[in-house]
C-alpha positions as CSV (number, residue, x, y, z in Angstrom):
1,M,-2.6,3.2,22.3
2,K,-1.1,6.7,22.7
3,Y,-0.3,8.9,19.7
4,S,1.8,12.0,19.6
5,T,0.8,15.0,17.7
6,T,3.7,14.5,15.3
7,Q,2.7,10.9,14.7
8,L,-0.9,11.8,14.0
9,T,0.2,14.6,11.7
10,I,2.5,12.4,9.7
11,N,-0.2,9.7,9.5
12,A,-2.7,12.2,8.2
13,M,-0.2,13.5,5.6
14,L,0.6,10.0,4.5
15,A,-3.1,9.1,4.1
16,A,-3.6,12.3,2.1
17,V,-0.7,11.5,-0.1
18,C,-2.0,8.0,-0.5
19,A,-5.4,9.3,-1.6
20,V,-3.8,11.8,-4.1
21,L,-1.5,9.2,-5.6
22,G,-4.4,6.7,-5.9
23,Y,-6.6,9.4,-7.5
24,L,-3.8,10.2,-10.1
25,A,-3.4,6.5,-11.0
26,I,-3.3,5.5,-14.6
27,D,-6.0,2.9,-15.2
28,L,-6.0,0.7,-18.3
29,F,-8.8,-1.8,-17.7
30,T,-7.3,-4.2,-15.1
31,L,-3.8,-2.6,-15.4
32,K,-3.3,0.2,-12.9
33,F,-0.1,2.2,-12.4
34,T,0.0,4.0,-9.1
35,F,2.3,4.8,-6.2
36,E,-0.5,4.9,-3.6
37,S,1.2,2.0,-1.7
38,Y,4.3,4.0,-0.9
39,P,2.8,6.1,1.9
40,V,1.4,2.9,3.4
41,L,4.9,1.4,3.4
42,L,6.3,4.4,5.1
43,A,3.7,4.5,7.8
44,G,4.2,0.8,8.6
45,L,7.9,1.1,8.7
46,M,7.8,4.2,10.9
47,F,5.0,3.5,13.3
48,G,4.0,-0.2,13.1
49,P,1.0,-2.3,12.0
50,V,-1.9,-0.2,13.3
51,N,-0.7,3.0,11.7
52,G,0.3,1.2,8.4
53,A,-3.2,-0.3,8.2
54,L,-4.9,3.0,9.1
55,V,-3.0,4.9,6.5
56,G,-3.8,2.2,4.0
57,F,-7.5,2.2,4.9
58,I,-8.1,6.0,5.1
59,G,-6.0,6.8,2.0
60,T,-7.5,4.2,-0.3
61,F,-11.0,4.8,1.1
62,V,-10.8,8.5,0.3
63,Y,-9.4,7.9,-3.2
64,Q,-11.9,5.1,-4.0
65,V,-14.9,7.3,-3.0
66,L,-13.6,10.4,-4.8
67,R,-12.7,8.5,-8.0
68,Y,-15.3,5.8,-8.2
69,G,-18.0,6.5,-5.6
70,L,-19.0,4.1,-2.9
71,E,-19.8,0.7,-4.4
72,M,-20.2,-2.8,-3.3
73,S,-16.7,-3.5,-4.6
74,T,-15.0,-0.7,-2.7
75,P,-13.7,-2.9,0.1
76,L,-12.1,-5.2,-2.5
77,W,-9.7,-2.4,-3.4
78,I,-9.1,-1.1,0.1
79,I,-8.3,-4.4,1.9
80,P,-5.0,-5.1,0.0
81,Y,-3.5,-1.8,1.3
82,V,-4.7,-2.4,4.8
83,I,-3.2,-5.8,4.9
84,M,0.1,-4.5,3.4
85,G,0.3,-1.8,6.0
86,W,-0.3,-4.3,8.8
87,V,2.3,-6.8,7.5
88,V,5.0,-4.1,6.8
89,G,4.3,-2.6,10.2
90,T,4.5,-5.9,12.0
91,Y,7.8,-6.6,10.3
92,A,9.2,-3.2,11.2
93,K,8.0,-3.5,14.8
94,R,9.8,-6.8,15.2
95,A,13.1,-5.1,14.2
96,T,12.3,-2.3,16.7
97,F,11.9,0.1,13.7
98,N,15.6,-0.2,13.0
99,N,15.5,-2.1,9.7
100,T,18.6,-2.5,7.6
101,K,18.8,-1.5,4.0
102,R,18.4,-5.1,2.9
103,E,15.4,-5.7,5.2
104,I,13.7,-2.6,3.8
105,Q,14.4,-3.8,0.3
106,T,12.9,-7.2,1.1
107,I,9.8,-5.8,2.9
108,A,9.2,-3.3,0.1
109,L,9.3,-6.0,-2.5
110,A,7.2,-8.4,-0.4
111,G,4.7,-5.6,0.3
112,E,4.2,-4.9,-3.4
113,L,3.9,-8.6,-4.2
114,L,1.3,-8.9,-1.4
115,V,-0.8,-6.1,-2.9
116,F,-0.4,-7.7,-6.4
117,A,-1.6,-11.0,-5.1
118,L,-4.5,-9.5,-3.1
119,N,-5.6,-7.4,-6.0
120,T,-5.6,-10.5,-8.2
121,V,-8.0,-12.1,-5.7
122,S,-10.0,-8.9,-5.7
123,L,-10.2,-9.1,-9.5
124,F,-11.6,-12.6,-9.2
125,F,-14.4,-11.4,-6.9
126,Y,-14.9,-8.2,-8.9
127,S,-15.4,-10.3,-12.1
128,R,-18.1,-12.3,-10.3
129,L,-19.8,-9.0,-9.4
130,I,-19.6,-7.6,-13.0
131,Y,-20.1,-10.7,-15.1
132,G,-22.0,-12.9,-12.5
133,A,-19.3,-15.6,-13.1
134,F,-15.6,-16.1,-13.0
135,S,-13.9,-14.5,-16.0
136,L,-10.4,-15.9,-16.6
137,P,-9.4,-13.4,-19.3
138,F,-10.5,-10.5,-17.1
139,I,-8.1,-11.7,-14.4
140,T,-5.2,-13.1,-16.4
141,G,-5.2,-10.6,-19.3
142,S,-2.9,-8.2,-17.5
143,F,-1.2,-10.6,-15.0
144,I,2.4,-10.4,-16.4
145,P,2.4,-6.6,-16.7
146,R,0.9,-6.1,-13.3
147,L,3.5,-8.5,-11.8
148,A,6.3,-6.6,-13.5
149,I,5.0,-3.3,-12.2
150,A,4.8,-4.7,-8.7
151,C,8.3,-6.0,-8.8
152,A,9.7,-2.7,-10.3
153,K,7.9,-0.6,-7.7
154,G,9.0,-2.9,-4.8
155,F,12.6,-2.7,-6.0
156,V,12.6,1.1,-6.4
157,Y,10.8,1.6,-3.1
158,G,13.4,-0.5,-1.4
159,L,16.2,1.7,-2.8
160,I,14.7,5.1,-1.9
161,T,13.1,4.3,1.5
162,R,16.0,3.9,3.9
163,P,17.4,7.5,3.3
164,I,13.8,8.9,3.6
165,L,13.3,7.0,6.9
166,V,16.6,8.3,8.3
167,K,15.5,11.9,7.6
168,L,12.0,11.3,9.0
169,S,13.4,9.6,12.1
170,K,14.8,13.0,13.2
171,V,11.2,14.3,13.3
172,T,9.5,11.2,14.7
173,H,12.3,10.1,17.0
174,N,12.1,6.5,15.8
175,G,15.0,4.2,15.1
176,Q,16.5,3.9,11.6
C-alpha cells in the first residue's frame, strides 16, 4: 500500500487529536464522555479501512498508556476504535469516498453505536478482570446514559462531518 506524504501527515495529526481527546475525557466510573472517536471516523471516511483502523489503534493506544499505563485490559479499550475505523473505512471505500450527507449521518451514528456495543462487551471482560466474575451492575449501571451519549455524538458527527470532508478533500484530493 502506497501512502502520500499528505495522507501520512493527516493520519498522524488525526491519531494525535484522538489521543488528546481521549486523554481529556470525562470519566465517571463506567460513564465516559469523550470525542476520541471523531478523528477515527474522519480517517476512515477519507482514506479507508486500514487508515481508519490505524488512527484508532495509535490514537487510543497512546491515550491509554499516557492516562492509565499499560495494563492487561488496555486492548479491551483499543479494539472498539480499531474496529470502528475499519468498518467506517470499508463503507466509505465502497462508495469510492464520495458519501452523501445521509450516508455520512448513517455511518457516523452506526460507528458510535458500534463503539458503544463493543465497549459494553469490554466492560463485561473488564469486570471479570477486576471482580473475578461477571458484575451485572458494573455493566448495566450506566447503560442508558452511555447509549444516549453515543446516539447524540453520532447525530452531531453526522451533521458536521460532510462540510469538514469537503474542505479536507481539497488537501487530500479525495472525493466528497
